[in-house]
mmJSON file of the N, C-alpha and C atoms, coordinates in Angstrom:
{"data_MODEL":{"atom_site":{
"group_PDB":["ATOM","ATOM","ATOM","ATOM","ATOM","ATOM","ATOM","ATOM","ATOM","ATOM","ATOM","ATOM","ATOM","ATOM","ATOM","ATOM","ATOM","ATOM","ATOM","ATOM","ATOM","ATOM","ATOM","ATOM","ATOM","ATOM","ATOM","ATOM","ATOM","ATOM","ATOM","ATOM","ATOM","ATOM","ATOM","ATOM","ATOM","ATOM","ATOM","ATOM","ATOM","ATOM","ATOM","ATOM","ATOM","ATOM","ATOM","ATOM","ATOM","ATOM","ATOM","ATOM","ATOM","ATOM","ATOM","ATOM","ATOM","ATOM","ATOM","ATOM","ATOM","ATOM","ATOM","ATOM","ATOM","ATOM","ATOM","ATOM","ATOM","ATOM","ATOM","ATOM","ATOM","ATOM","ATOM","ATOM","ATOM","ATOM","ATOM","ATOM","ATOM","ATOM","ATOM","ATOM","ATOM","ATOM","ATOM","ATOM","ATOM","ATOM","ATOM","ATOM","ATOM","ATOM","ATOM","ATOM","ATOM","ATOM","ATOM","ATOM","ATOM","ATOM","ATOM","ATOM","ATOM","ATOM","ATOM","ATOM","ATOM","ATOM","ATOM","ATOM","ATOM","ATOM","ATOM","ATOM","ATOM","ATOM","ATOM","ATOM","ATOM","ATOM","ATOM","ATOM","ATOM","ATOM","ATOM","ATOM","ATOM","ATOM","ATOM","ATOM","ATOM","ATOM","ATOM","ATOM","ATOM","ATOM","ATOM","ATOM","ATOM","ATOM","ATOM","ATOM","ATOM","ATOM","ATOM","ATOM","ATOM","ATOM","ATOM","ATOM","ATOM","ATOM","ATOM","ATOM","ATOM","ATOM","ATOM","ATOM","ATOM","ATOM","ATOM","ATOM","ATOM","ATOM","ATOM","ATOM","ATOM","ATOM","ATOM","ATOM","ATOM","ATOM","ATOM","ATOM","ATOM","ATOM","ATOM","ATOM","ATOM","ATOM","ATOM","ATOM","ATOM","ATOM","ATOM","ATOM","ATOM","ATOM","ATOM","ATOM","ATOM","ATOM","ATOM","ATOM","ATOM","ATOM","ATOM","ATOM","ATOM","ATOM","ATOM","ATOM","ATOM","ATOM","ATOM","ATOM","ATOM","ATOM","ATOM","ATOM","ATOM","ATOM","ATOM","ATOM","ATOM","ATOM","ATOM","ATOM","ATOM","ATOM","ATOM","ATOM","ATOM","ATOM","ATOM","ATOM","ATOM","ATOM","ATOM","ATOM","ATOM","ATOM"],
"id":[1,2,3,4,5,6,7,8,9,10,11,12,13,14,15,16,17,18,19,20,21,22,23,24,25,26,27,28,29,30,31,32,33,34,35,36,37,38,39,40,41,42,43,44,45,46,47,48,49,50,51,52,53,54,55,56,57,58,59,60,61,62,63,64,65,66,67,68,69,70,71,72,73,74,75,76,77,78,79,80,81,82,83,84,85,86,87,88,89,90,91,92,93,94,95,96,97,98,99,100,101,102,103,104,105,106,107,108,109,110,111,112,113,114,115,116,117,118,119,120,121,122,123,124,125,126,127,128,129,130,131,132,133,134,135,136,137,138,139,140,141,142,143,144,145,146,147,148,149,150,151,152,153,154,155,156,157,158,159,160,161,162,163,164,165,166,167,168,169,170,171,172,173,174,175,176,177,178,179,180,181,182,183,184,185,186,187,188,189,190,191,192,193,194,195,196,197,198,199,200,201,202,203,204,205,206,207,208,209,210,211,212,213,214,215,216,217,218,219,220,221,222,223,224,225,226,227,228,229,230,231,232,233,234],
"type_symbol":["N","C","C","N","C","C","N","C","C","N","C","C","N","C","C","N","C","C","N","C","C","N","C","C","N","C","C","N","C","C","N","C","C","N","C","C","N","C","C","N","C","C","N","C","C","N","C","C","N","C","C","N","C","C","N","C","C","N","C","C","N","C","C","N","C","C","N","C","C","N","C","C","N","C","C","N","C","C","N","C","C","N","C","C","N","C","C","N","C","C","N","C","C","N","C","C","N","C","C","N","C","C","N","C","C","N","C","C","N","C","C","N","C","C","N","C","C","N","C","C","N","C","C","N","C","C","N","C","C","N","C","C","N","C","C","N","C","C","N","C","C","N","C","C","N","C","C","N","C","C","N","C","C","N","C","C","N","C","C","N","C","C","N","C","C","N","C","C","N","C","C","N","C","C","N","C","C","N","C","C","N","C","C","N","C","C","N","C","C","N","C","C","N","C","C","N","C","C","N","C","C","N","C","C","N","C","C","N","C","C","N","C","C","N","C","C","N","C","C","N","C","C","N","C","C","N","C","C","N","C","C","N","C","C"],
"label_atom_id":["N","CA","C","N","CA","C","N","CA","C","N","CA","C","N","CA","C","N","CA","C","N","CA","C","N","CA","C","N","CA","C","N","CA","C","N","CA","C","N","CA","C","N","CA","C","N","CA","C","N","CA","C","N","CA","C","N","CA","C","N","CA","C","N","CA","C","N","CA","C","N","CA","C","N","CA","C","N","CA","C","N","CA","C","N","CA","C","N","CA","C","N","CA","C","N","CA","C","N","CA","C","N","CA","C","N","CA","C","N","CA","C","N","CA","C","N","CA","C","N","CA","C","N","CA","C","N","CA","C","N","CA","C","N","CA","C","N","CA","C","N","CA","C","N","CA","C","N","CA","C","N","CA","C","N","CA","C","N","CA","C","N","CA","C","N","CA","C","N","CA","C","N","CA","C","N","CA","C","N","CA","C","N","CA","C","N","CA","C","N","CA","C","N","CA","C","N","CA","C","N","CA","C","N","CA","C","N","CA","C","N","CA","C","N","CA","C","N","CA","C","N","CA","C","N","CA","C","N","CA","C","N","CA","C","N","CA","C","N","CA","C","N","CA","C","N","CA","C","N","CA","C","N","CA","C","N","CA","C","N","CA","C","N","CA","C","N","CA","C","N","CA","C"],
"label_alt_id":[null,null,null,null,null,null,null,null,null,null,null,null,null,null,null,null,null,null,null,null,null,null,null,null,null,null,null,null,null,null,null,null,null,null,null,null,null,null,null,null,null,null,null,null,null,null,null,null,null,null,null,null,null,null,null,null,null,null,null,null,null,null,null,null,null,null,null,null,null,null,null,null,null,null,null,null,null,null,null,null,null,null,null,null,null,null,null,null,null,null,null,null,null,null,null,null,null,null,null,null,null,null,null,null,null,null,null,null,null,null,null,null,null,null,null,null,null,null,null,null,null,null,null,null,null,null,null,null,null,null,null,null,null,null,null,null,null,null,null,null,null,null,null,null,null,null,null,null,null,null,null,null,null,null,null,null,null,null,null,null,null,null,null,null,null,null,null,null,null,null,null,null,null,null,null,null,null,null,null,null,null,null,null,null,null,null,null,null,null,null,null,null,null,null,null,null,null,null,null,null,null,null,null,null,null,null,null,null,null,null,null,null,null,null,null,null,null,null,null,null,null,null,null,null,null,null,null,null,null,null,null,null,null,null],
"label_comp_id":["ALA","ALA","ALA","ASP","ASP","ASP","ALA","ALA","ALA","ALA","ALA","ALA","GLN","GLN","GLN","ARG","ARG","ARG","ASN","ASN","ASN","GLY","GLY","GLY","PHE","PHE","PHE","GLU","GLU","GLU","VAL","VAL","VAL","THR","THR","THR","PRO","PRO","PRO","ALA","ALA","ALA","PHE","PHE","PHE","ALA","ALA","ALA","ALA","ALA","ALA","ALA","ALA","ALA","VAL","VAL","VAL","ILE","ILE","ILE","ILE","ILE","ILE","ALA","ALA","ALA","GLN","GLN","GLN","TYR","TYR","TYR","VAL","VAL","VAL","GLY","GLY","GLY","ASN","ASN","ASN","ALA","ALA","ALA","GLN","GLN","GLN","MET","MET","MET","VAL","VAL","VAL","THR","THR","THR","ILE","ILE","ILE","ASN","ASN","ASN","VAL","VAL","VAL","LEU","LEU","LEU","ALA","ALA","ALA","VAL","VAL","VAL","LEU","LEU","LEU","PHE","PHE","PHE","ILE","ILE","ILE","THR","THR","THR","SER","SER","SER","ARG","ARG","ARG","LEU","LEU","LEU","LEU","LEU","LEU","TYR","TYR","TYR","ILE","ILE","ILE","ILE","ILE","ILE","CYS","CYS","CYS","TYR","TYR","TYR","LEU","LEU","LEU","ALA","ALA","ALA","ASP","ASP","ASP","TRP","TRP","TRP","ALA","ALA","ALA","PRO","PRO","PRO","LEU","LEU","LEU","ARG","ARG","ARG","SER","SER","SER","LEU","LEU","LEU","PHE","PHE","PHE","TRP","TRP","TRP","ALA","ALA","ALA","ILE","ILE","ILE","GLY","GLY","GLY","MET","MET","MET","GLY","GLY","GLY","VAL","VAL","VAL","ILE","ILE","ILE","ALA","ALA","ALA","ALA","ALA","ALA","LEU","LEU","LEU","PHE","PHE","PHE","PHE","PHE","PHE","VAL","VAL","VAL","SER","SER","SER","ALA","ALA","ALA"],
"label_asym_id":["A","A","A","A","A","A","A","A","A","A","A","A","A","A","A","A","A","A","A","A","A","A","A","A","A","A","A","A","A","A","A","A","A","A","A","A","A","A","A","A","A","A","A","A","A","A","A","A","A","A","A","A","A","A","A","A","A","A","A","A","A","A","A","A","A","A","A","A","A","A","A","A","A","A","A","A","A","A","A","A","A","A","A","A","A","A","A","A","A","A","A","A","A","A","A","A","A","A","A","A","A","A","A","A","A","A","A","A","A","A","A","A","A","A","A","A","A","A","A","A","A","A","A","A","A","A","A","A","A","A","A","A","A","A","A","A","A","A","A","A","A","A","A","A","A","A","A","A","A","A","A","A","A","A","A","A","A","A","A","A","A","A","A","A","A","A","A","A","A","A","A","A","A","A","A","A","A","A","A","A","A","A","A","A","A","A","A","A","A","A","A","A","A","A","A","A","A","A","A","A","A","A","A","A","A","A","A","A","A","A","A","A","A","A","A","A","A","A","A","A","A","A","A","A","A","A","A","A","A","A","A","A","A","A"],
"label_entity_id":["1","1","1","1","1","1","1","1","1","1","1","1","1","1","1","1","1","1","1","1","1","1","1","1","1","1","1","1","1","1","1","1","1","1","1","1","1","1","1","1","1","1","1","1","1","1","1","1","1","1","1","1","1","1","1","1","1","1","1","1","1","1","1","1","1","1","1","1","1","1","1","1","1","1","1","1","1","1","1","1","1","1","1","1","1","1","1","1","1","1","1","1","1","1","1","1","1","1","1","1","1","1","1","1","1","1","1","1","1","1","1","1","1","1","1","1","1","1","1","1","1","1","1","1","1","1","1","1","1","1","1","1","1","1","1","1","1","1","1","1","1","1","1","1","1","1","1","1","1","1","1","1","1","1","1","1","1","1","1","1","1","1","1","1","1","1","1","1","1","1","1","1","1","1","1","1","1","1","1","1","1","1","1","1","1","1","1","1","1","1","1","1","1","1","1","1","1","1","1","1","1","1","1","1","1","1","1","1","1","1","1","1","1","1","1","1","1","1","1","1","1","1","1","1","1","1","1","1","1","1","1","1","1","1"],
"label_seq_id":[1,1,1,2,2,2,3,3,3,4,4,4,5,5,5,6,6,6,7,7,7,8,8,8,9,9,9,10,10,10,11,11,11,12,12,12,13,13,13,14,14,14,15,15,15,16,16,16,17,17,17,18,18,18,19,19,19,20,20,20,21,21,21,22,22,22,23,23,23,24,24,24,25,25,25,26,26,26,27,27,27,28,28,28,29,29,29,30,30,30,31,31,31,32,32,32,33,33,33,34,34,34,35,35,35,36,36,36,37,37,37,38,38,38,39,39,39,40,40,40,41,41,41,42,42,42,43,43,43,44,44,44,45,45,45,46,46,46,47,47,47,48,48,48,49,49,49,50,50,50,51,51,51,52,52,52,53,53,53,54,54,54,55,55,55,56,56,56,57,57,57,58,58,58,59,59,59,60,60,60,61,61,61,62,62,62,63,63,63,64,64,64,65,65,65,66,66,66,67,67,67,68,68,68,69,69,69,70,70,70,71,71,71,72,72,72,73,73,73,74,74,74,75,75,75,76,76,76,77,77,77,78,78,78],
"pdbx_PDB_ins_code":[null,null,null,null,null,null,null,null,null,null,null,null,null,null,null,null,null,null,null,null,null,null,null,null,null,null,null,null,null,null,null,null,null,null,null,null,null,null,null,null,null,null,null,null,null,null,null,null,null,null,null,null,null,null,null,null,null,null,null,null,null,null,null,null,null,null,null,null,null,null,null,null,null,null,null,null,null,null,null,null,null,null,null,null,null,null,null,null,null,null,null,null,null,null,null,null,null,null,null,null,null,null,null,null,null,null,null,null,null,null,null,null,null,null,null,null,null,null,null,null,null,null,null,null,null,null,null,null,null,null,null,null,null,null,null,null,null,null,null,null,null,null,null,null,null,null,null,null,null,null,null,null,null,null,null,null,null,null,null,null,null,null,null,null,null,null,null,null,null,null,null,null,null,null,null,null,null,null,null,null,null,null,null,null,null,null,null,null,null,null,null,null,null,null,null,null,null,null,null,null,null,null,null,null,null,null,null,null,null,null,null,null,null,null,null,null,null,null,null,null,null,null,null,null,null,null,null,null,null,null,null,null,null,null],
"Cartn_x":[60.815,61.838,60.907,60.084,59.209,57.966,57.515,56.445,56.944,58.34,58.857,59.096,59.909,60.011,58.65,57.715,56.298,55.949,55.997,55.554,56.166,57.647,58.66,57.841,57.668,56.976,55.684,54.913,53.711,53.814,54.885,54.954,55.892,56.792,57.644,57.006,55.785,55.276,54.86,54.328,53.786,55.116,56.211,57.454,57.857,57.972,58.545,57.748,56.499,55.529,55.797,55.951,56.018,57.495,58.507,59.622,59.727,58.979,58.883,58.208,56.887,56.029,56.721,57.328,58.267,59.475,59.924,60.857,60.37,59.298,58.716,58.254,57.415,56.911,57.832,58.823,60.152,59.884,58.741,58.515,59.393,59.817,60.774,62.262,63.318,64.571,65.027,65.877,66.474,66.995,67.436,67.969,66.863,65.675,64.631,64.152,64.056,63.6,64.68,65.793,66.944,66.91,66.934,66.733,65.455,64.457,63.241,63.185,64.142,64.18,65.002,66.135,66.934,66.351,65.59,64.827,63.814,63.235,62.257,63.119,64.156,64.928,65.65,65.833,66.339,65.486,64.057,62.998,62.717,62.702,62.497,63.409,64.686,65.874,65.513,65.33,65.196,63.595,62.697,61.592,61.794,62.576,62.978,63.709,64.604,65.522,64.405,63.572,62.433,61.524,61.399,60.382,61.047,62.409,62.867,63.343,63.372,63.863,62.265,61.309,60.02,59.733,60.03,59.793,58.71,57.288,56.272,55.902,56.033,55.922,56.808,58.147,59.03,58.938,58.492,58.02,57.039,56.02,55.037,55.371,56.321,56.759,57.473,58.552,59.017,58.114,57.202,56.3,55.365,55.233,54.373,55.566,56.686,57.716,57.766,57.824,57.949,56.9,55.407,54.301,54.388,54.576,54.866,55.844,56.907,57.834,57.173,56.45,55.813,54.654,54.036,52.959,53.597,55.146,55.791,56.272,56.467,56.952,55.991,54.776,53.706,53.239,53.479,53.279,54.209,55.461,56.396,56.103,55.604,55.182,54.135,53.336,52.291,52.536],
"Cartn_y":[143.256,141.741,140.686,140.947,139.847,139.472,140.305,139.998,139.277,139.638,138.959,137.524,137.29,135.829,134.974,135.977,135.038,134.561,135.627,135.16,133.95,134.05,132.854,131.524,131.592,130.376,129.95,130.822,130.505,129.865,130.331,129.711,128.481,128.349,126.908,125.736,125.347,124.089,123.952,124.95,124.933,124.501,125.241,124.776,123.486,123.238,121.675,120.812,120.965,119.818,120.123,121.124,121.135,120.425,120.682,119.885,118.437,118.12,116.614,116.098,116.414,115.843,115.88,116.918,116.794,115.832,115.692,114.717,113.346,113.024,111.651,111.409,112.324,111.843,111.552,112.266,112.227,112.57,112.993,113.208,114.57,115.302,116.366,116.02,116.561,116.325,117.106,116.495,116.942,118.551,118.681,119.975,121.147,120.758,121.735,122.085,120.862,121.142,121.918,121.559,122.405,123.759,123.994,125.485,126.241,125.612,126.175,126.619,125.57,125.534,126.7,126.916,127.964,129.271,129.236,130.398,130.909,129.891,130.505,130.869,130.383,130.759,132.339,132.272,133.849,134.917,134.459,135.44,135.632,134.545,134.699,135.638,135.912,136.526,137.914,138.052,139.635,139.965,139.34,139.477,140.321,139.456,140.059,141.498,141.43,142.49,143.843,143.441,144.65,144.893,143.803,144.082,145.023,144.74,145.75,147.094,147.048,148.306,149.318,148.552,149.133,149.461,148.615,148.599,147.701,148.316,147.32,146.84,147.739,147.074,145.88,146.18,145.024,143.825,144.081,143.04,142.351,142.883,142.078,141.253,141.921,141.116,139.9,140.092,138.912,137.744,138.334,137.546,136.568,137.33,136.583,135.774,136.094,135.295,133.834,134.065,132.69,132.045,132.616,131.884,131.166,131.746,131.3,130.07,130.181,129.035,127.833,128.074,126.821,126.286,127.114,126.613,125.7,125.982,125.5,124.188,124.126,122.991,121.908,122.324,121.199,121.013,122.153,121.936,120.838,120.758,119.92,118.622,118.394,116.975,116.471,117.21,116.564,116.033],
"Cartn_z":[-35.425,-35.238,-34.929,-33.772,-33.191,-34.118,-34.862,-35.909,-37.007,-37.406,-38.554,-38.321,-36.925,-36.438,-36.255,-35.828,-35.523,-37.232,-37.955,-39.417,-40.017,-39.507,-39.954,-39.337,-38.191,-37.649,-38.232,-38.718,-39.499,-40.573,-41.506,-42.754,-42.91,-41.725,-41.883,-42.045,-41.508,-41.587,-42.958,-43.67,-44.925,-46.018,-45.601,-46.583,-46.409,-44.966,-44.657,-45.286,-45.269,-45.725,-47.446,-48.06,-49.354,-50.017,-48.995,-49.157,-49.156,-48.092,-47.583,-48.701,-49.193,-50.362,-51.79,-52.063,-53.147,-53.175,-52.033,-51.959,-52.147,-51.436,-51.195,-52.662,-53.268,-54.632,-55.384,-55.526,-56.474,-57.96,-58.263,-59.631,-60.196,-59.231,-59.831,-59.454,-60.171,-60.08,-58.894,-58.121,-56.831,-57.066,-58.137,-58.498,-58.475,-59.076,-58.915,-57.576,-56.737,-55.27,-54.764,-54.853,-53.99,-54.486,-55.829,-55.888,-55.696,-55.62,-54.991,-53.635,-52.976,-51.451,-51.204,-51.856,-51.705,-51.761,-52.963,-53.552,-52.122,-51.724,-50.554,-49.38,-48.895,-47.934,-48.231,-49.376,-49.859,-49.47,-50.02,-50.055,-48.443,-47.579,-46.315,-45.467,-45.97,-45.382,-46.059,-47.218,-48.053,-47.39,-46.889,-46.315,-45.049,-43.974,-42.584,-42.864,-43.622,-43.948,-44.152,-45.2,-45.6,-44.363,-43.447,-42.465,-41.306,-41.235,-40.124,-40.636,-42.1,-42.531,-42.809,-42.762,-42.766,-44.441,-45.12,-46.471,-46.969,-46.776,-46.826,-48.113,-49.45,-50.76,-51.261,-50.72,-50.923,-50.147,-48.851,-48.027,-48.476,-49.075,-49.657,-50.509,-51.655,-52.849,-52.514,-51.349,-50.775,-50.42,-49.789,-49.069,-50.064,-51.117,-52.241,-52.915,-53.109,-53.843,-52.992,-51.791,-50.828,-50.814,-50.996,-50.977,-52.54,-53.46,-54.751,-54.781,-54.289,-54.151,-53.678,-52.399,-51.891,-52.871,-53.268,-54.298,-55.546,-55.998,-57.232,-56.457,-55.281,-54.893,-54.633,-54.257,-54.457,-55.781,-56.795,-58.32,-58.853,-58.684,-59.167,-58.478,-57.481,-57.008,-57.589,-58.325,-58.918,-60.267],
"occupancy":[1.0,1.0,1.0,1.0,1.0,1.0,1.0,1.0,1.0,1.0,1.0,1.0,1.0,1.0,1.0,1.0,1.0,1.0,1.0,1.0,1.0,1.0,1.0,1.0,1.0,1.0,1.0,1.0,1.0,1.0,1.0,1.0,1.0,1.0,1.0,1.0,1.0,1.0,1.0,1.0,1.0,1.0,1.0,1.0,1.0,1.0,1.0,1.0,1.0,1.0,1.0,1.0,1.0,1.0,1.0,1.0,1.0,1.0,1.0,1.0,1.0,1.0,1.0,1.0,1.0,1.0,1.0,1.0,1.0,1.0,1.0,1.0,1.0,1.0,1.0,1.0,1.0,1.0,1.0,1.0,1.0,1.0,1.0,1.0,1.0,1.0,1.0,1.0,1.0,1.0,1.0,1.0,1.0,1.0,1.0,1.0,1.0,1.0,1.0,1.0,1.0,1.0,1.0,1.0,1.0,1.0,1.0,1.0,1.0,1.0,1.0,1.0,1.0,1.0,1.0,1.0,1.0,1.0,1.0,1.0,1.0,1.0,1.0,1.0,1.0,1.0,1.0,1.0,1.0,1.0,1.0,1.0,1.0,1.0,1.0,1.0,1.0,1.0,1.0,1.0,1.0,1.0,1.0,1.0,1.0,1.0,1.0,1.0,1.0,1.0,1.0,1.0,1.0,1.0,1.0,1.0,1.0,1.0,1.0,1.0,1.0,1.0,1.0,1.0,1.0,1.0,1.0,1.0,1.0,1.0,1.0,1.0,1.0,1.0,1.0,1.0,1.0,1.0,1.0,1.0,1.0,1.0,1.0,1.0,1.0,1.0,1.0,1.0,1.0,1.0,1.0,1.0,1.0,1.0,1.0,1.0,1.0,1.0,1.0,1.0,1.0,1.0,1.0,1.0,1.0,1.0,1.0,1.0,1.0,1.0,1.0,1.0,1.0,1.0,1.0,1.0,1.0,1.0,1.0,1.0,1.0,1.0,1.0,1.0,1.0,1.0,1.0,1.0,1.0,1.0,1.0,1.0,1.0,1.0],
"B_iso_or_equiv":[0.0,0.0,0.0,0.0,0.0,0.0,0.0,0.0,0.0,0.0,0.0,0.0,0.0,0.0,0.0,0.0,0.0,0.0,0.0,0.0,0.0,0.0,0.0,0.0,0.0,0.0,0.0,0.0,0.0,0.0,0.0,0.0,0.0,0.0,0.0,0.0,0.0,0.0,0.0,0.0,0.0,0.0,0.0,0.0,0.0,0.0,0.0,0.0,0.0,0.0,0.0,0.0,0.0,0.0,0.0,0.0,0.0,0.0,0.0,0.0,0.0,0.0,0.0,0.0,0.0,0.0,0.0,0.0,0.0,0.0,0.0,0.0,0.0,0.0,0.0,0.0,0.0,0.0,0.0,0.0,0.0,0.0,0.0,0.0,0.0,0.0,0.0,0.0,0.0,0.0,0.0,0.0,0.0,0.0,0.0,0.0,0.0,0.0,0.0,0.0,0.0,0.0,0.0,0.0,0.0,0.0,0.0,0.0,0.0,0.0,0.0,0.0,0.0,0.0,0.0,0.0,0.0,0.0,0.0,0.0,0.0,0.0,0.0,0.0,0.0,0.0,0.0,0.0,0.0,0.0,0.0,0.0,0.0,0.0,0.0,0.0,0.0,0.0,0.0,0.0,0.0,0.0,0.0,0.0,0.0,0.0,0.0,0.0,0.0,0.0,0.0,0.0,0.0,0.0,0.0,0.0,0.0,0.0,0.0,0.0,0.0,0.0,0.0,0.0,0.0,0.0,0.0,0.0,0.0,0.0,0.0,0.0,0.0,0.0,0.0,0.0,0.0,0.0,0.0,0.0,0.0,0.0,0.0,0.0,0.0,0.0,0.0,0.0,0.0,0.0,0.0,0.0,0.0,0.0,0.0,0.0,0.0,0.0,0.0,0.0,0.0,0.0,0.0,0.0,0.0,0.0,0.0,0.0,0.0,0.0,0.0,0.0,0.0,0.0,0.0,0.0,0.0,0.0,0.0,0.0,0.0,0.0,0.0,0.0,0.0,0.0,0.0,0.0,0.0,0.0,0.0,0.0,0.0,0.0],
"pdbx_formal_charge":[null,null,null,null,null,null,null,null,null,null,null,null,null,null,null,null,null,null,null,null,null,null,null,null,null,null,null,null,null,null,null,null,null,null,null,null,null,null,null,null,null,null,null,null,null,null,null,null,null,null,null,null,null,null,null,null,null,null,null,null,null,null,null,null,null,null,null,null,null,null,null,null,null,null,null,null,null,null,null,null,null,null,null,null,null,null,null,null,null,null,null,null,null,null,null,null,null,null,null,null,null,null,null,null,null,null,null,null,null,null,null,null,null,null,null,null,null,null,null,null,null,null,null,null,null,null,null,null,null,null,null,null,null,null,null,null,null,null,null,null,null,null,null,null,null,null,null,null,null,null,null,null,null,null,null,null,null,null,null,null,null,null,null,null,null,null,null,null,null,null,null,null,null,null,null,null,null,null,null,null,null,null,null,null,null,null,null,null,null,null,null,null,null,null,null,null,null,null,null,null,null,null,null,null,null,null,null,null,null,null,null,null,null,null,null,null,null,null,null,null,null,null,null,null,null,null,null,null,null,null,null,null,null,null],
"auth_seq_id":[1,1,1,2,2,2,3,3,3,4,4,4,5,5,5,6,6,6,7,7,7,8,8,8,9,9,9,10,10,10,11,11,11,12,12,12,13,13,13,14,14,14,15,15,15,16,16,16,17,17,17,18,18,18,19,19,19,20,20,20,21,21,21,22,22,22,23,23,23,24,24,24,25,25,25,26,26,26,27,27,27,28,28,28,29,29,29,30,30,30,31,31,31,32,32,32,33,33,33,34,34,34,35,35,35,36,36,36,37,37,37,38,38,38,39,39,39,40,40,40,41,41,41,42,42,42,43,43,43,44,44,44,45,45,45,46,46,46,47,47,47,48,48,48,49,49,49,50,50,50,51,51,51,52,52,52,53,53,53,54,54,54,55,55,55,56,56,56,57,57,57,58,58,58,59,59,59,60,60,60,61,61,61,62,62,62,63,63,63,64,64,64,65,65,65,66,66,66,67,67,67,68,68,68,69,69,69,70,70,70,71,71,71,72,72,72,73,73,73,74,74,74,75,75,75,76,76,76,77,77,77,78,78,78],
"auth_comp_id":["ALA","ALA","ALA","ASP","ASP","ASP","ALA","ALA","ALA","ALA","ALA","ALA","GLN","GLN","GLN","ARG","ARG","ARG","ASN","ASN","ASN","GLY","GLY","GLY","PHE","PHE","PHE","GLU","GLU","GLU","VAL","VAL","VAL","THR","THR","THR","PRO","PRO","PRO","ALA","ALA","ALA","PHE","PHE","PHE","ALA","ALA","ALA","ALA","ALA","ALA","ALA","ALA","ALA","VAL","VAL","VAL","ILE","ILE","ILE","ILE","ILE","ILE","ALA","ALA","ALA","GLN","GLN","GLN","TYR","TYR","TYR","VAL","VAL","VAL","GLY","GLY","GLY","ASN","ASN","ASN","ALA","ALA","ALA","GLN","GLN","GLN","MET","MET","MET","VAL","VAL","VAL","THR","THR","THR","ILE","ILE","ILE","ASN","ASN","ASN","VAL","VAL","VAL","LEU","LEU","LEU","ALA","ALA","ALA","VAL","VAL","VAL","LEU","LEU","LEU","PHE","PHE","PHE","ILE","ILE","ILE","THR","THR","THR","SER","SER","SER","ARG","ARG","ARG","LEU","LEU","LEU","LEU","LEU","LEU","TYR","TYR","TYR","ILE","ILE","ILE","ILE","ILE","ILE","CYS","CYS","CYS","TYR","TYR","TYR","LEU","LEU","LEU","ALA","ALA","ALA","ASP","ASP","ASP","TRP","TRP","TRP","ALA","ALA","ALA","PRO","PRO","PRO","LEU","LEU","LEU","ARG","ARG","ARG","SER","SER","SER","LEU","LEU","LEU","PHE","PHE","PHE","TRP","TRP","TRP","ALA","ALA","ALA","ILE","ILE","ILE","GLY","GLY","GLY","MET","MET","MET","GLY","GLY","GLY","VAL","VAL","VAL","ILE","ILE","ILE","ALA","ALA","ALA","ALA","ALA","ALA","LEU","LEU","LEU","PHE","PHE","PHE","PHE","PHE","PHE","VAL","VAL","VAL","SER","SER","SER","ALA","ALA","ALA"],
"auth_asym_id":["A","A","A","A","A","A","A","A","A","A","A","A","A","A","A","A","A","A","A","A","A","A","A","A","A","A","A","A","A","A","A","A","A","A","A","A","A","A","A","A","A","A","A","A","A","A","A","A","A","A","A","A","A","A","A","A","A","A","A","A","A","A","A","A","A","A","A","A","A","A","A","A","A","A","A","A","A","A","A","A","A","A","A","A","A","A","A","A","A","A","A","A","A","A","A","A","A","A","A","A","A","A","A","A","A","A","A","A","A","A","A","A","A","A","A","A","A","A","A","A","A","A","A","A","A","A","A","A","A","A","A","A","A","A","A","A","A","A","A","A","A","A","A","A","A","A","A","A","A","A","A","A","A","A","A","A","A","A","A","A","A","A","A","A","A","A","A","A","A","A","A","A","A","A","A","A","A","A","A","A","A","A","A","A","A","A","A","A","A","A","A","A","A","A","A","A","A","A","A","A","A","A","A","A","A","A","A","A","A","A","A","A","A","A","A","A","A","A","A","A","A","A","A","A","A","A","A","A","A","A","A","A","A","A"],
"auth_atom_id":["N","CA","C","N","CA","C","N","CA","C","N","CA","C","N","CA","C","N","CA","C","N","CA","C","N","CA","C","N","CA","C","N","CA","C","N","CA","C","N","CA","C","N","CA","C","N","CA","C","N","CA","C","N","CA","C","N","CA","C","N","CA","C","N","CA","C","N","CA","C","N","CA","C","N","CA","C","N","CA","C","N","CA","C","N","CA","C","N","CA","C","N","CA","C","N","CA","C","N","CA","C","N","CA","C","N","CA","C","N","CA","C","N","CA","C","N","CA","C","N","CA","C","N","CA","C","N","CA","C","N","CA","C","N","CA","C","N","CA","C","N","CA","C","N","CA","C","N","CA","C","N","CA","C","N","CA","C","N","CA","C","N","CA","C","N","CA","C","N","CA","C","N","CA","C","N","CA","C","N","CA","C","N","CA","C","N","CA","C","N","CA","C","N","CA","C","N","CA","C","N","CA","C","N","CA","C","N","CA","C","N","CA","C","N","CA","C","N","CA","C","N","CA","C","N","CA","C","N","CA","C","N","CA","C","N","CA","C","N","CA","C","N","CA","C","N","CA","C","N","CA","C","N","CA","C","N","CA","C","N","CA","C","N","CA","C","N","CA","C","N","CA","C"],
"pdbx_PDB_model_num":[1,1,1,1,1,1,1,1,1,1,1,1,1,1,1,1,1,1,1,1,1,1,1,1,1,1,1,1,1,1,1,1,1,1,1,1,1,1,1,1,1,1,1,1,1,1,1,1,1,1,1,1,1,1,1,1,1,1,1,1,1,1,1,1,1,1,1,1,1,1,1,1,1,1,1,1,1,1,1,1,1,1,1,1,1,1,1,1,1,1,1,1,1,1,1,1,1,1,1,1,1,1,1,1,1,1,1,1,1,1,1,1,1,1,1,1,1,1,1,1,1,1,1,1,1,1,1,1,1,1,1,1,1,1,1,1,1,1,1,1,1,1,1,1,1,1,1,1,1,1,1,1,1,1,1,1,1,1,1,1,1,1,1,1,1,1,1,1,1,1,1,1,1,1,1,1,1,1,1,1,1,1,1,1,1,1,1,1,1,1,1,1,1,1,1,1,1,1,1,1,1,1,1,1,1,1,1,1,1,1,1,1,1,1,1,1,1,1,1,1,1,1,1,1,1,1,1,1,1,1,1,1,1,1]
}}}
């Protein structure tokens, strides 16, 4: 559980930066930004569940989804 929490601390700045930039630039609709943000939070919750249950393949999948969402937030800003 501690490792999952530390991983959350590592990824939070990237997520916060992506959301702030996406909102600041304003090219994307707020609905898109909100949906991506909720998807990221959902992926992180599922990541933590998989981490605690020791389901490594699913944990990696949800980690990749979260990273993809961060990339998508930067992409919609462009």
